[in-house]
C-alpha positions, 0 to 999 in steps of 0.5 A: 499500499502506497502513500503520497510522498511528503513534499516537505523534507526534514530540513524544510520541517526543522526550519518551519518548526523554528519559525513556529517556536519563534511565533510561539514566543511572541504570542499574545504580545503582538496586539491585534496582529497575529504572531508570526515567526520568520527563518531565512536560510541560505546554502542550508544555513540560517542566517537570520530570523525574526518574530512580530514585534511587540504590539504588532509592528514591525512584522516578523519579515521585517525584523529578520530581513533587516538583520542581514541585509547584504546576505539576503539575496538568493535566500529561502524564507520560511514563514508561519503565516501567508505574508501580508500583501496590503498597505496598511500601517506599514507597506506590504511584506510581499515588497520587502521579499521582492525587494531583497531578492528572496529565491524561494518562500515557504509559509504554513497557513494562509492569512484569513485577513481578507486583504491579504487571503491567498494573494501573496503567492500570485504576486511573488510568483510573478517576479520568479519567487518560488512559494510553497504552502501548507509546510506543518499546517496542523501546528500552525492551525492550532497557533492560528486557531483564535486569529482565524476565528476572529478574522473570519467572523469579525467577532471576538474570540471569547474564553470562559473561566470558573474556579470551583471546589472538588464538589462543584461549588463556589462561594458568594463571597471573594474566598480562594477556592483553588491554590496558587499555581492554579491562580497564576495560570488564571493570570496567564490566560488574562495575560493572553486576552486583550480584555476581560468581562464581569458584571457589577455584582462581581465587582460589588461582591468580591472587590477583584482587581481583574489584572495580570499580576504575574511578574513582568506581564503586569503591564499586559493586564487586559482591558476591563469591561463591567456590565452594569445595566443600572449603574450599581457599581461600587464607587469605592470599588478597586476597579473604579479607583484604579481606572486611570491606570488600567483601561476600564469600560462600563456598559450601561443602560439606565441613564444616572447623570451623577453617577456617569460624571463621577466615573467619568471623572475617575477615568472609566469609559462609559457605553450605553447599549439598549436592552431587550424586551426581557430587560437585559442586554442582547449578548450578541450585540454586547460582544460586537460592541466589545469587538469594535472597541478592539478587544478581539480576544476576551476572557469572561470571569463572572458569576454563575447566572451570566456564565450559564447564560453565555454558555446556554447561547453558545458564545464561548469558544473555549472554556477553563474550569479550574477544580480545587482539591477541597470540598465546600460545605459552607452555608454561602456555597453556590452549586455550578453542577448545571454548568459542568453538565452543560460543559460536557454536553456542549464541547466535543473535546475536553482535556486535563491540561498537563500543567502543575497545579499540585493537587488542583486540576484544570479542565479545557473545553474546546 
């Protein structure tokens, strides 16, 4: 029984794997742009490499090609993503590839940005540059899962997160259920997202910070977005008093000039949104509004009711359930067994994340 011969050899895969690792190193640091890895090879030796810069510019190709300009002619480039071919805030990367007389280009995945999708091959081939795509595409599909969803749907990629006890309860007040290792992973999830969503109830009951508190990553705390239909958020909460340091939005409906003026003075940005006949915000419109704020990757950390509503309306792209090793028998406990049941029913894939959490567990649904 014969199988189709792989059109990429081991050396091709080695260089592309290096490019993928470069892209992974800058994942979540490149703003609204994807993190791309670029490796430049000549005579079977790596002469330069680069990744998309912090906040998304310059692009990986520009970084790599400008390191060793005189040696680029006749070289081969390995890219994790199709090079851009449109003018935006920077010139197209195809232009740089042509300028530096690159002989051949391997890229893994197509760029689902409609301005560039499947256009670079034609442009580069017209200039005599050989182009091949699809190298290690399974790996890059995983890498660009959220990016591809965002570009194809013009909608935020939404991640849910909840922590519970071993017997599937949470507490009404701000008490830790999971250990420090789980909480560190939770902060890593915050760092990986542009925005974090919760409700005024969570703010008023728990007085959370909703920031990233991992050493060195504090400045990458997500934009904070609070759902507060009737403007009931406590003015002495940490969220309100720190809004001049961390970008914070409150989405409301009820007019309250005094409260609005006070929140604005604190640095909070307010967004008015209509409610439906049921008296609540339409989630689809809410998330679209959040997307238009430039929040393309959103993590939701809220209480049982909103979590279940978002889950029931199928807005979560993936979900992380942190499970502590202790049971709760406190009178203020709240069962989330209906959420766990819904998670198991709603997602095809479920896995225990292999990271050190001591006796806690982390389950990813996707």
